[in-house]
C-alpha positions as CSV (number, residue, x, y, z in Angstrom):
1,M,-110.7,66.7,-43.5
2,E,-106.8,67.7,-43.0
3,V,-107.5,65.7,-39.4
4,N,-109.2,63.0,-40.8
5,Q,-106.4,62.5,-43.5
6,A,-103.2,63.3,-40.9
7,I,-105.4,59.9,-39.0
8,A,-105.8,57.9,-41.7
9,P,-102.3,57.3,-42.6
10,A,-101.1,56.3,-39.2
11,G,-104.0,54.0,-38.8
12,S,-103.9,52.1,-41.7
13,F,-100.2,51.8,-40.5
14,G,-101.3,50.7,-37.4
15,H,-103.2,48.3,-39.4
16,E,-100.7,47.1,-41.7
17,A,-98.1,46.1,-39.4
18,P,-99.7,42.9,-38.0
19,N,-99.8,41.9,-41.8
20,N,-95.9,43.1,-41.6
21,H,-95.2,41.2,-38.9
22,S,-94.1,44.0,-37.7
23,H,-94.1,45.8,-34.1
24,K,-97.0,47.4,-32.9
25,Y,-95.9,51.7,-33.4
26,N,-98.0,53.9,-31.3
27,S,-96.9,57.2,-29.4
28,S,-97.5,55.6,-26.1
29,S,-96.3,52.1,-26.5
30,F,-93.2,53.8,-27.9
31,Q,-93.0,55.9,-24.8
32,T,-93.2,53.5,-22.7
33,N,-90.8,50.8,-24.0
34,H,-88.5,53.7,-24.5
35,Q,-89.1,54.8,-20.5
36,H,-87.8,50.8,-19.8
37,Q,-84.9,50.2,-22.2
38,H,-83.8,53.9,-20.1
39,H,-84.6,53.0,-16.5
40,G,-82.7,49.0,-16.9
41,I,-79.4,50.8,-18.3
42,F,-79.2,53.6,-16.6
43,P,-79.0,51.7,-12.9
44,S,-75.8,49.6,-14.0
45,K,-74.1,52.9,-15.3
46,S,-74.4,54.0,-12.2
47,I,-73.5,51.5,-9.9
48,L,-70.2,50.6,-12.0
49,I,-69.3,54.1,-12.2
50,I,-69.7,54.2,-7.9
51,I,-68.5,51.3,-7.9
52,I,-65.5,52.2,-10.0
53,S,-65.2,55.7,-7.9
54,A,-64.8,53.8,-4.8
55,V,-62.1,51.8,-5.9
56,S,-60.0,54.7,-7.5
57,F,-61.0,56.5,-4.0
58,V,-59.1,53.6,-1.9
59,I,-56.1,53.1,-4.3
60,I,-56.0,57.2,-3.8
61,L,-56.2,56.8,-0.5
62,F,-53.9,53.9,-0.4
63,A,-51.4,55.6,-1.9
64,L,-51.5,58.7,-0.2
65,F,-51.1,56.6,3.1
66,L,-48.3,54.7,2.1
67,I,-46.5,58.2,0.4
68,M,-47.0,59.8,3.9
69,F,-45.8,56.1,5.4
70,M,-42.4,56.2,3.2
71,V,-41.7,60.3,3.9
72,K,-42.4,59.6,7.3
73,R,-39.7,57.0,7.3
74,L,-37.2,59.3,5.1
75,K,-37.6,61.6,7.9
76,S,-37.3,59.3,10.8
77,T,-33.6,57.5,8.6
78,K,-32.4,61.2,7.8
79,K,-33.1,61.4,11.7
80,S,-31.6,58.5,12.8
81,L,-28.4,59.2,10.3
82,T,-28.3,62.9,11.5
83,F,-28.4,61.9,15.0
84,K,-25.5,59.0,14.6
85,E,-23.5,61.3,12.4
86,S,-23.4,64.2,14.5
87,S,-23.1,61.4,17.6
88,G,-20.3,60.6,15.5
89,I,-18.8,64.0,15.0
90,N,-19.4,65.1,18.6
91,N,-17.5,61.8,19.4
92,A,-14.8,62.4,17.1
93,S,-15.0,66.0,18.5
94,S,-14.4,65.2,21.7
95,R,-11.5,63.2,21.1
96,F,-9.8,65.2,19.4
97,M,-10.5,67.4,22.2
98,N,-9.4,65.4,24.4
99,H,-6.1,64.6,22.6
100,A,-5.6,68.2,21.8
101,T,-6.0,69.0,25.6
102,A,-3.2,66.5,26.3
103,I,-0.4,67.8,24.0
104,N,-1.7,71.7,24.4
105,F,1.0,72.5,26.5
106,V,0.3,75.6,28.1
107,S,0.9,77.5,31.2
108,S,-0.6,75.4,34.2
109,P,-3.8,77.1,35.6
110,D,-1.9,75.7,39.1
111,V,1.0,77.0,39.7
112,K,1.2,75.6,43.5
113,G,0.3,71.6,41.4
114,G,3.3,72.2,39.1
115,C,1.5,71.0,36.3
116,L,-0.7,71.3,33.8
117,Y,-3.5,69.8,34.7
118,G,-4.9,70.5,37.8
119,G,-7.6,68.3,37.7
120,N,-5.5,65.4,38.0
121,L,-3.6,66.3,40.9
122,S,-5.9,64.2,42.9
123,R,-5.4,61.5,41.0
124,T,-4.0,57.9,43.0
125,S,-1.2,55.6,41.2
126,T,-4.6,52.6,40.9
127,S,-6.8,55.3,38.9
128,R,-3.9,55.7,36.5
129,Q,-3.6,52.0,36.0
130,R,-7.0,51.9,34.4
131,E,-6.0,54.5,32.3
132,R,-4.8,53.6,28.6
133,G,-2.4,56.0,27.2
134,V,0.4,58.2,28.4
135,Q,-0.5,59.7,32.0
136,V,0.0,63.2,33.5
137,F,2.3,64.0,36.8
138,T,3.1,66.6,38.6
139,Y,5.9,67.9,39.4
140,K,5.8,67.1,43.2
141,E,5.3,63.1,42.3
142,L,8.5,62.9,40.1
143,E,10.7,64.7,42.7
144,M,9.8,62.4,45.2
145,A,10.6,59.7,42.7
146,T,13.9,61.0,42.2
147,E,14.3,61.7,45.4
148,R,14.3,65.4,44.7
149,F,16.1,64.8,41.1
150,N,18.9,63.1,42.6
151,E,22.4,63.3,41.2
152,G,23.2,59.8,41.8
153,N,20.0,58.6,39.7
154,V,21.5,60.1,36.4
155,I,21.3,57.6,34.4
156,G,21.7,60.2,31.0
157,S,22.5,63.4,30.1
158,G,23.5,65.3,27.0
159,G,22.4,68.4,25.1
160,F,18.6,67.6,25.6
161,G,18.9,67.6,29.8
162,V,19.7,64.7,32.0
163,V,18.0,61.7,32.3
164,Y,16.7,60.2,35.5
165,R,16.1,56.6,37.3
166,G,13.2,56.9,39.4
167,V,10.3,55.0,41.1
168,L,6.8,55.9,40.7
169,S,4.0,56.0,43.9
170,D,3.1,52.2,42.4
171,G,6.4,50.9,42.4
172,T,6.8,51.0,38.4
173,V,10.8,51.6,37.6
174,A,11.0,54.6,35.1
175,A,13.5,56.8,33.3
176,I,12.3,60.2,34.0
177,K,14.0,62.7,31.0
178,M,14.2,66.2,32.4
179,L,14.4,68.4,29.1
180,H,16.4,71.8,29.1
181,K,14.8,75.0,28.4
182,V,15.8,75.1,24.7
183,G,13.5,78.0,23.6
184,K,10.5,76.8,20.7
185,Q,12.6,74.2,18.9
186,G,12.4,71.9,22.5
187,E,9.4,72.9,22.9
188,R,8.6,71.7,19.6
189,A,10.2,68.4,19.8
190,F,8.6,67.6,23.8
191,R,5.1,68.2,21.6
192,V,6.2,65.6,18.6
193,E,7.7,63.2,21.1
194,V,4.2,63.0,23.5
195,D,1.9,63.0,20.4
196,L,3.4,60.3,18.9
197,L,4.4,57.9,21.7
198,S,0.7,58.5,22.6
199,R,0.0,57.2,19.7
200,L,2.2,54.7,18.1
201,H,2.4,51.7,20.1
202,S,5.3,48.8,19.4
203,P,7.2,46.0,21.5
204,Y,10.7,47.9,19.1
205,L,10.0,51.4,20.4
206,V,10.7,52.8,24.1
207,E,7.3,52.9,25.5
208,L,6.1,56.4,26.4
209,L,4.1,56.6,30.8
210,G,3.7,60.3,30.7
211,Y,4.7,63.6,30.6
212,C,4.6,66.4,32.7
213,A,4.7,70.0,31.2
214,D,4.3,73.0,33.8
215,Q,5.1,77.2,33.1
216,H,8.5,75.7,32.5
217,H,9.5,72.4,33.9
218,R,9.0,70.0,30.5
219,L,9.8,65.8,31.8
220,L,9.2,62.7,30.0
221,I,8.9,59.3,31.2
222,F,9.7,56.6,29.5
223,E,9.8,52.4,30.5
224,Y,12.9,52.0,32.3
225,M,15.5,50.2,30.0
226,P,18.3,48.9,32.1
227,N,21.0,48.0,29.9
228,G,21.5,51.8,28.4
229,T,22.2,52.5,25.1
230,L,23.5,50.2,21.7
231,Q,26.0,52.5,21.5
232,H,27.3,51.9,24.6
233,H,27.9,48.4,24.3
234,I,29.6,48.5,20.5
235,H,31.8,50.2,21.8
236,N,32.6,48.5,25.1
237,Q,35.4,46.4,24.9
238,H,35.2,44.8,28.6
239,Q,32.3,43.2,27.6
240,P,31.8,43.0,23.9
241,L,28.3,41.9,22.2
242,D,29.1,38.1,20.7
243,W,27.4,37.6,16.9
244,G,24.1,36.0,17.9
245,T,23.1,39.6,20.1
246,R,24.0,41.8,17.4
247,L,22.0,40.1,14.5
248,R,18.7,40.2,16.9
249,M,19.5,43.7,17.8
250,A,19.6,44.4,13.8
251,L,16.6,42.9,13.4
252,D,14.7,45.3,16.6
253,C,16.0,47.8,14.8
254,A,14.8,47.1,11.4
255,R,11.2,46.0,13.1
256,A,11.0,48.9,14.3
257,L,11.7,51.4,10.9
258,E,9.6,48.9,9.6
259,F,6.4,49.7,12.2
260,L,7.5,53.4,11.4
261,H,7.0,53.6,8.0
262,E,5.5,50.9,7.0
263,N,2.7,50.4,9.5
264,S,1.6,53.8,11.1
265,T,-1.4,54.8,9.7
266,Q,0.9,57.8,8.1
267,S,4.8,57.0,7.8
268,V,6.8,58.5,10.3
269,I,10.4,59.6,9.6
270,H,12.8,59.4,12.7
271,R,15.5,61.6,11.5
272,D,17.8,61.0,14.1
273,F,18.2,57.1,14.3
274,K,21.4,56.0,15.6
275,S,23.1,53.6,17.9
276,T,22.3,56.0,21.3
277,N,18.8,56.5,20.6
278,V,18.9,52.7,20.2
279,L,17.9,51.3,24.0
280,L,18.1,48.3,25.1
281,D,16.2,45.9,28.1
282,Q,17.1,43.3,30.8
283,N,17.1,40.3,27.8
284,F,19.4,42.7,25.4
285,R,16.2,43.2,23.4
286,A,16.8,46.6,21.1
287,K,13.9,49.3,21.5
288,V,14.2,52.9,19.3
289,S,13.8,56.3,21.3
290,D,14.2,60.1,21.3
291,F,11.3,61.2,18.6
292,G,11.9,64.0,19.1
293,L,12.8,65.4,15.5
294,A,10.5,63.1,13.8
295,K,8.2,64.2,10.8
296,M,5.0,62.6,9.0
297,G,6.4,61.4,5.8
298,S,4.5,61.9,2.4
299,D,1.4,59.9,1.7
300,K,3.3,59.2,-1.9
301,I,5.8,56.6,-2.5
302,N,8.7,57.7,-2.3
303,G,6.8,60.9,-1.3
304,Q,9.8,63.6,0.1
305,I,8.5,66.3,2.5
306,S,11.4,69.3,2.4
307,T,12.3,70.8,6.2
308,R,15.3,71.7,8.1
309,V,18.9,69.9,7.8
310,L,18.5,68.1,11.7
311,G,20.5,65.2,12.8
312,T,23.7,63.9,14.2
313,T,26.8,64.1,11.6
314,G,27.9,60.7,10.0
315,Y,24.3,59.6,9.8
316,L,23.3,62.0,8.1
317,A,22.0,60.6,4.6
318,P,23.6,62.5,1.9
319,E,20.7,64.0,-0.6
320,Y,18.7,65.2,3.0
321,A,22.2,67.1,4.1
322,S,22.8,68.6,0.9
323,T,19.0,69.5,-0.1
324,G,16.7,69.3,2.9
325,K,14.6,66.3,1.4
326,L,13.6,63.8,3.9
327,T,12.5,60.1,2.7
328,T,11.5,56.9,4.5
329,K,14.6,56.2,2.5
330,S,16.6,58.5,5.1
331,D,16.6,56.5,7.8
332,V,17.2,53.6,5.8
333,Y,20.7,55.1,5.5
334,S,20.9,56.2,9.2
335,Y,19.8,52.3,9.8
336,G,22.9,51.2,7.4
337,V,25.4,52.9,9.4
338,V,24.3,51.8,12.5
339,L,24.5,48.2,11.0
340,L,28.0,49.3,9.8
341,E,28.4,49.7,14.0
342,L,27.6,46.6,14.7
343,L,29.6,45.0,11.8
344,T,32.7,46.9,12.5
345,G,32.4,48.6,16.2
346,R,33.3,51.6,14.4
347,V,31.9,54.9,15.1
348,P,30.8,57.0,12.0
349,V,32.9,59.2,12.5
350,D,36.7,59.4,13.7
351,T,39.0,62.1,13.3
352,K,42.2,59.7,15.1
353,R,42.4,57.2,12.6
354,P,44.6,57.0,9.7
355,P,43.2,59.0,7.0
356,G,40.6,57.9,4.4
357,E,39.1,56.1,7.3
358,H,37.2,59.1,9.4
359,V,33.9,58.8,8.1
360,L,32.8,54.8,8.9
361,V,30.4,54.3,5.3
362,S,33.0,55.9,2.4
363,W,35.2,53.9,4.0
364,A,33.5,50.4,4.0
365,L,31.3,51.2,1.0
366,P,34.1,50.1,-1.4
367,R,34.7,47.3,0.8
368,L,31.4,45.3,1.8
369,T,31.2,43.6,-1.5
370,N,34.4,42.1,-1.6
371,R,34.9,38.6,0.8
372,E,38.4,39.2,1.4
373,K,38.1,42.7,2.9
374,V,34.9,42.8,4.7
375,V,35.8,39.5,7.0
376,K,38.8,42.2,7.6
377,M,36.4,44.7,8.5
378,V,34.9,42.8,11.4
379,D,35.3,44.3,14.6
380,P,38.0,42.8,16.9
381,A,36.4,42.3,19.7
382,L,34.1,39.1,18.5
383,K,37.5,36.4,17.7
384,D,36.5,35.5,14.4
385,N,33.1,34.1,16.4
386,Y,31.0,34.3,13.7
387,S,29.5,32.8,10.9
388,K,31.3,34.0,7.3
389,K,28.0,33.5,5.4
390,D,26.4,35.5,7.7
391,L,29.0,38.2,7.5
392,I,28.4,38.3,3.8
393,Q,24.6,38.6,4.0
394,I,24.9,41.1,6.6
395,A,27.3,43.3,4.5
396,A,25.6,43.3,1.7
397,I,22.6,44.2,3.6
398,A,24.1,47.1,4.9
399,A,26.0,47.8,1.5
400,M,22.5,48.5,-0.1
401,C,21.3,50.6,2.8
402,V,24.0,53.0,2.6
403,Q,23.9,53.8,-1.3
404,P,24.2,57.3,-2.2
405,E,21.1,57.4,-4.1
406,A,17.9,57.1,-2.2
407,D,15.9,55.0,-5.3
408,Y,18.7,52.3,-4.9
409,R,17.5,51.6,-1.1
410,P,16.0,48.8,0.5
411,L,12.7,49.3,2.3
412,M,12.7,48.3,5.6
413,T,10.6,45.6,5.0
414,D,13.1,43.5,3.3
415,V,15.5,44.3,5.4
416,V,13.1,42.9,7.8
417,Q,13.2,39.6,5.8
418,S,16.7,39.1,5.2
419,L,17.6,39.3,8.7
420,I,14.7,36.9,10.1
421,P,16.6,33.8,8.5
422,L,20.3,34.8,10.1
423,V,18.6,35.5,13.9
424,K,16.7,31.4,13.6
425,N,20.1,30.2,12.5
426,N,21.9,32.0,15.2
427,S,19.4,31.7,18.1
428,N,21.2,29.3,19.8
429,I,24.0,32.1,20.8
430,I,21.3,34.7,21.4
431,G,20.0,32.9,24.2
432,S,23.4,33.3,26.0
433,S,22.9,34.1,29.4
434,R,26.3,36.0,29.8
435,F,24.7,39.0,28.6
436,Q,22.1,38.9,31.7
437,I,23.9,41.6,33.4
438,P,22.5,44.1,36.3
439,S,21.6,47.7,35.6
440,I,24.3,49.5,33.0
441,L,24.1,53.5,32.9
442,S,23.3,54.9,29.8
443,P,25.1,57.7,28.5
444,R,22.0,59.3,27.0
445,Y,18.5,58.0,26.6
């Protein structure tokens, strides 16, 4: 009974379904439908999952490949940069070592050769011409060039040493300066001159051709300047400089100092600018020489450096002479003194003159701004052969350069710009043929 009762409702339920338009429902049909439904859904999900997984895997692989590629590129770039950097450092180091070697004046390893570089003894003059920069000469070569330093070849002398005219093995005429053995100061001056002139190249600076340094000899080889020093010609009453030539020399000197102060990588203060350190070539073009006392200037505008007071009396700027504070304006003062020499024909200090006229700057400064007095200051050797308009301008430039206060002095570039039109106006005088004269022995190089 219980079993039939249990089946009866099921049978009635299954019997009533068609009447109610309902789905047939029994255990077998349910299982069959469920199985069909399950098998229809599962494959589509699996395919979707597989596709997504495959795409993800490909993306991950691509990302890994991209990362590895970028890392490899980064390492390669870094390696390349490191190589270039190290190569640049090595090159710079090599250049520095070469340069340091060029000025590392120690005893020669080859005493017989008489010079610092034993390896250079076999070089010919032709090989020298191919190389750039200053050259290293043997003492023996310089002996031959000067006929064993014959006194007949002396073209200058002083406390620094003796200058000889010599002919190098390639036929170049040169001025060969043999320095005295003056201890540390002389050695420093020798090093400074070689160091600076091997790096500074300007048509307004005397060119350093080479040097020789052995255990006790120190020699500098310069281009030969056949017309000696400016100082010699200013005070040479037999053949005085004309006005146009003086203006051109003033401009050449101004350009030399402008180059040192404003066109060099770091400003250079000459510290001993004077008429005896201005040399003249065959065309009476002026070039500045003697850099033994030169100092590198401060990077700051009007920056000062402290140093020993060295130089020549009459040319020293007052602030430098009293405190040892050196600036480029110290050279400007010295330039002003040389300009006064060109203007007046007087030496900076002359105790033979009447009282009040011993020191050129002290005597000239109050007169430079007075037109009547400035005319009376002009070198009598000019014999009024000059432009009074130019004279007033030159006097004004000189007055500014020798101002007691350094801040009131002009920059050399301003001096150059002021002189250029004056020199152009006198170009017809500058070409005077009477100054194309044979070599004149210089009292100092």
